C-alpha positions as CSV (number, residue, x, y, z in Angstrom):
1,M,58.0,-66.7,-70.0
2,S,60.2,-63.9,-71.0
3,P,63.7,-64.6,-70.3
4,T,63.9,-61.1,-68.7
5,A,63.0,-60.1,-64.7
6,L,62.2,-56.9,-63.7
7,I,63.1,-55.7,-60.5
8,T,62.7,-52.3,-59.2
9,D,62.2,-50.7,-55.5
10,T,59.4,-50.1,-53.5
11,N,59.8,-46.4,-54.5
12,A,57.9,-47.1,-57.8
13,C,54.7,-47.4,-55.8
14,L,53.2,-50.2,-58.0
15,P,50.2,-51.8,-56.5
16,A,50.8,-55.4,-55.5
17,A,48.4,-56.7,-58.0
18,L,50.1,-55.0,-60.8
19,A,53.3,-56.0,-59.7
20,N,52.3,-59.3,-59.4
21,Q,50.8,-59.6,-63.0
22,Y,54.1,-59.0,-64.7
23,S,56.2,-60.8,-61.8
24,I,58.0,-57.5,-61.0
25,I,60.3,-57.9,-57.9
26,Q,60.1,-55.0,-55.6
27,V,63.1,-54.5,-53.3
28,P,62.1,-52.7,-50.1
29,I,63.4,-48.9,-49.2
30,M,64.5,-49.1,-45.4
31,I,62.8,-47.1,-42.9
32,Q,64.7,-46.4,-39.7
33,F,62.8,-45.3,-36.3
34,G,65.9,-45.0,-33.8
35,T,67.7,-48.4,-34.0
36,Q,64.7,-50.2,-35.7
37,S,65.1,-50.6,-39.4
38,L,61.9,-51.8,-41.2
39,R,61.3,-52.4,-44.9
40,A,58.9,-50.3,-46.6
41,V,55.5,-52.1,-47.7
42,E,56.6,-55.3,-46.1
43,D,57.4,-54.5,-42.6
44,I,55.1,-51.0,-42.2
45,D,52.7,-49.0,-44.2
46,N,51.8,-45.4,-44.1
47,A,49.2,-45.5,-41.5
48,A,51.3,-47.2,-39.3
49,T,54.3,-44.8,-40.1
50,F,52.6,-41.7,-39.5
51,A,50.7,-43.0,-36.2
52,R,54.3,-43.7,-35.1
53,I,55.5,-40.5,-36.3
54,D,52.6,-38.5,-34.7
55,R,53.1,-40.4,-31.4
56,D,56.8,-39.7,-31.0
57,G,56.8,-36.3,-32.9
58,K,59.8,-37.3,-34.9
59,L,60.3,-38.4,-38.6
60,P,62.3,-41.7,-39.5
61,T,65.0,-41.6,-41.8
62,T,65.1,-43.7,-45.1
63,S,67.9,-45.4,-46.9
64,A,68.6,-47.3,-50.0
65,P,68.2,-50.9,-49.7
66,A,71.7,-52.7,-49.1
67,P,73.7,-54.3,-51.9
68,G,72.7,-57.6,-50.2
69,Q,69.0,-57.1,-50.7
70,F,69.3,-56.5,-54.5
71,Q,72.1,-59.6,-54.7
72,Q,69.2,-61.6,-53.0
73,A,66.6,-60.3,-55.4
74,F,69.0,-61.0,-58.5
75,Q,69.6,-64.4,-57.0
76,H,66.1,-65.5,-56.8
77,A,65.5,-64.2,-60.3
78,F,68.0,-66.6,-61.4
79,T,67.0,-69.4,-59.5
80,A,63.6,-69.0,-61.0
81,G,64.8,-69.6,-64.2
82,Y,65.5,-65.7,-65.8
83,S,68.4,-65.5,-68.0
84,D,68.9,-61.8,-67.7
85,I,67.6,-59.0,-65.6
86,L,66.7,-55.3,-66.1
87,C,66.7,-53.4,-62.7
88,F,65.1,-49.9,-62.6
89,T,65.7,-47.8,-59.5
90,V,64.5,-44.7,-58.1
91,S,66.0,-41.4,-59.3
92,G,69.9,-41.3,-58.1
93,E,69.1,-37.6,-57.5
94,I,67.4,-38.4,-54.3
95,S,68.9,-42.1,-53.3
96,A,71.8,-44.3,-53.4
97,T,69.6,-47.0,-54.8
98,C,70.9,-47.2,-58.0
99,A,74.1,-47.3,-56.5
100,S,73.5,-50.3,-54.3
101,A,72.0,-51.9,-57.3
102,R,74.6,-51.7,-59.4
103,T,77.2,-52.8,-56.6
104,A,74.8,-56.1,-56.2
105,A,75.1,-56.5,-60.0
106,E,79.0,-56.6,-59.6
107,M,78.4,-59.5,-57.5
108,F,77.4,-61.7,-60.4
109,P,80.5,-61.0,-63.2
110,N,79.1,-63.7,-65.3
111,R,75.6,-62.9,-65.6
112,D,73.8,-60.2,-67.6
113,I,72.1,-57.6,-65.2
114,Q,71.3,-54.2,-66.5
115,V,70.6,-51.2,-63.7
116,I,68.6,-48.4,-64.9
117,D,68.7,-44.8,-63.2
118,T,64.9,-44.0,-64.0
119,H,65.5,-40.3,-63.1
120,S,62.2,-40.2,-61.5
121,L,60.0,-41.6,-58.8
122,A,56.8,-42.8,-57.3
123,I,54.8,-43.9,-60.0
124,G,56.7,-42.1,-62.6
125,E,59.4,-44.6,-61.8
126,G,56.4,-47.4,-61.7
127,F,55.4,-46.3,-65.5
128,Q,59.1,-47.1,-66.8
129,V,59.0,-50.3,-65.3
130,L,55.5,-51.1,-66.7
131,A,56.2,-50.0,-70.1
132,A,59.2,-52.6,-70.1
133,A,56.8,-55.4,-68.6
134,R,54.0,-54.8,-71.1
135,A,56.6,-54.8,-74.1
136,L,58.2,-58.1,-72.7
137,A,54.5,-59.6,-72.3
138,Q,54.0,-58.6,-76.1
139,G,57.1,-60.8,-77.1
140,L,59.6,-57.6,-78.0
141,S,63.2,-58.4,-76.9
142,R,65.1,-56.7,-73.9
143,E,66.5,-54.0,-75.9
144,Q,63.3,-53.1,-77.3
145,A,61.6,-52.9,-73.6
146,L,64.4,-50.9,-72.4
147,A,63.7,-48.4,-75.2
148,Q,60.1,-48.0,-74.7
149,A,60.9,-47.6,-71.0
150,R,63.1,-44.8,-71.7
151,E,60.6,-43.1,-74.2
152,V,58.4,-43.1,-71.2
153,E,60.6,-41.0,-69.0
154,A,60.4,-37.8,-71.2
155,R,56.3,-37.9,-71.6
156,T,55.6,-38.5,-67.7
157,H,53.9,-35.6,-65.4
158,L,53.2,-35.2,-62.0
159,F,51.5,-33.0,-60.0
160,A,50.4,-33.1,-56.4
161,A,49.0,-31.3,-53.7
162,L,50.4,-31.5,-50.0
163,S,47.4,-31.5,-47.4
164,T,50.0,-30.0,-44.5
165,L,53.5,-28.2,-44.0
166,K,53.8,-30.3,-40.8
167,Y,55.8,-33.0,-41.7
168,L,58.0,-30.8,-44.0
169,A,58.6,-28.6,-40.8
170,M,59.5,-31.5,-39.0
171,S,62.1,-32.2,-41.4
172,G,63.5,-29.0,-41.4
173,R,63.0,-28.5,-45.0
174,V,60.8,-25.6,-43.9
175,G,60.8,-23.5,-40.8
176,Q,58.3,-24.4,-37.7
177,I,56.9,-20.7,-37.8
178,T,56.6,-20.6,-41.5
179,A,54.7,-23.9,-41.3
180,G,52.6,-22.9,-38.6
181,L,51.8,-19.6,-40.4
182,A,51.0,-21.6,-43.6
183,S,48.7,-23.9,-41.6
184,M,46.7,-20.7,-40.5
185,L,46.3,-19.7,-43.9
186,D,45.4,-22.9,-45.1
187,V,48.2,-22.8,-47.6
188,R,49.0,-26.4,-49.7
189,P,51.8,-26.5,-51.7
190,I,51.9,-28.3,-55.0
191,L,54.6,-30.7,-56.1
192,T,56.2,-32.0,-59.1
193,I,59.0,-34.2,-60.4
194,R,62.0,-31.7,-61.5
195,A,65.5,-33.0,-62.3
196,G,64.7,-36.3,-60.8
197,K,63.4,-34.7,-57.4
198,L,59.8,-34.2,-56.0
199,D,60.0,-30.4,-56.1
200,L,57.9,-27.2,-54.8
201,L,56.2,-25.7,-57.9
202,E,54.1,-23.2,-56.3
203,R,51.5,-22.7,-53.5
204,S,47.8,-22.4,-53.4
205,R,45.3,-21.5,-50.6
206,T,42.9,-23.8,-49.5
207,Q,42.3,-27.5,-50.5
208,Q,39.9,-26.6,-53.2
209,K,42.3,-24.0,-55.0
210,A,45.2,-26.5,-54.7
211,W,43.0,-29.3,-56.3
212,N,41.9,-27.0,-59.0
213,R,45.2,-25.7,-59.7
214,V,46.6,-29.0,-60.1
215,I,44.2,-30.1,-62.5
216,E,44.7,-27.0,-64.5
217,L,48.6,-28.1,-64.6
218,A,48.0,-31.4,-65.5
219,A,45.4,-30.7,-68.4
220,E,47.8,-27.8,-69.7
221,A,50.8,-30.6,-69.9
222,A,48.6,-33.0,-71.7
223,A,46.7,-30.2,-73.9
224,G,46.7,-31.6,-77.7
225,Q,47.7,-35.1,-76.5
226,S,46.3,-38.6,-75.6
227,I,47.0,-39.9,-72.1
228,R,48.4,-43.4,-72.4
229,Q,48.6,-44.0,-68.6
230,L,47.3,-42.2,-65.7
231,A,47.6,-42.8,-61.8
232,L,45.9,-41.3,-58.8
233,L,48.5,-40.7,-56.4
234,H,47.8,-40.3,-52.3
235,V,49.3,-40.6,-48.9
236,N,46.9,-42.5,-46.5
237,A,44.3,-40.7,-48.0
238,E,42.3,-43.2,-50.9
239,E,38.7,-42.0,-50.6
240,T,40.2,-38.3,-50.8
241,A,42.3,-39.5,-54.0
242,R,39.1,-41.0,-55.4
243,Q,36.8,-37.8,-54.9
244,F,39.8,-35.7,-56.5
245,G,39.9,-38.2,-59.3
246,S,36.4,-37.3,-60.0
247,L,36.9,-33.7,-60.6
248,L,40.1,-34.5,-62.7
249,A,38.0,-36.8,-65.0
250,A,36.3,-33.7,-66.2
251,R,39.3,-32.0,-67.7
252,L,41.6,-34.7,-68.3
253,P,40.2,-37.7,-70.2
254,A,41.6,-40.7,-68.8
255,P,42.7,-43.9,-70.6
256,G,40.5,-47.1,-70.1
257,E,42.9,-47.8,-67.0
258,T,43.3,-45.7,-64.0
259,I,45.6,-46.8,-61.4
260,L,44.9,-45.9,-57.8
261,T,48.4,-46.2,-55.9
262,E,49.6,-44.9,-52.6
263,I,53.4,-43.4,-52.2
264,T,55.1,-45.8,-50.3
265,P,56.7,-44.7,-46.7
266,G,60.3,-44.4,-48.6
267,L,58.8,-41.2,-50.0
268,S,55.8,-40.3,-48.1
269,V,57.8,-39.4,-44.9
270,H,58.9,-36.7,-46.9
271,S,55.8,-35.1,-48.2
272,G,53.4,-36.0,-45.0
273,T,50.1,-37.7,-45.0
274,G,47.3,-36.5,-47.0
275,L,49.0,-35.7,-50.1
276,V,46.7,-36.2,-53.4
277,G,47.5,-36.0,-56.9
278,V,48.0,-37.3,-60.2
279,C,51.1,-38.7,-62.4
280,F,50.4,-39.7,-66.6
281,V,52.1,-40.2,-69.5
282,C,51.1,-38.6,-72.9
283,D,51.7,-40.3,-76.2
284,N,54.1,-37.7,-77.4
C-alpha cells in the first residue's frame, strides 16, 4: 500500500468502482433544498434531484463541504495507516471547496497534507486524481504522482451539449423569454472548461447538430495526438450517452478504457438533465 492517501470531492465525478479500486475518498458536495441539506451521491442522485426540481419548480443551492467533513476524511485516512495525503479539489473559480479543505488541513499541524486546486471540474478533475492514483500504484513517489497529475491539467479537453435551457433559466443565468425561444427553436448550447469554469462555447440547432459539433470540436482538439484517457459524460441520460459515444468513436479513436460517468448533483443542477459530452486527455 502506498503511504499516500488520495482524497477529492464528488465534483470529480469518479465512478464508485474506479474510486474504490484506488481507495480514493470522495467528500460530498452539499445540496440544499430549503432547510434540508443533502450529500451529493451519498444522499441524493440526479434522478431524485431533478424529480424534486421539476416538482417544486425551483433549483436547490449547492455548497462546498464544510471543513469538518474534510477533517473527518483526513482523520479516516490517518487512522487507516496512511502517513500523508494528497487532496485534489474542484476549481476554486466555482467553489469554496479548496479553501474548506485547506482550513481542515490546518487542523493537523503535525501531519503532511497537501491540498491541490485542480483548476478543473467533473471528470477533468477526476482525471488528475486518477493520474496520481496510477502513479502511486506503480510505486512512484508522492512528488512524482503530483507532477503527473499536474501534467494532465493542461492536456484535458471537455465538450458537452445541453439538452435544454430550462434549468439555466431557473438559475437566472438566462432569461425565461430567451429560454422559451431557444426551446422552440431547439437550440442546444455547447459547453467547455475555460479558466476553471464550465462555460458556454457556442450554440447549435437541434440535438443532432449539437452532437456533431461536439464531436467536431473534440476531433479538432485531439488532431495529431493520441488519446490517453477518455470519458463519456451525462446527466441522467446513460443510454443517450452511449448513443453519442457510438457516433464519437468513428471520429475520435479511444484508448482501451472508456469511462462512462454521470456528472454529479453538485454540478448537474447548473447544467440540467439530459447533458451528454466527452472529456479526454491527450498525450501532449
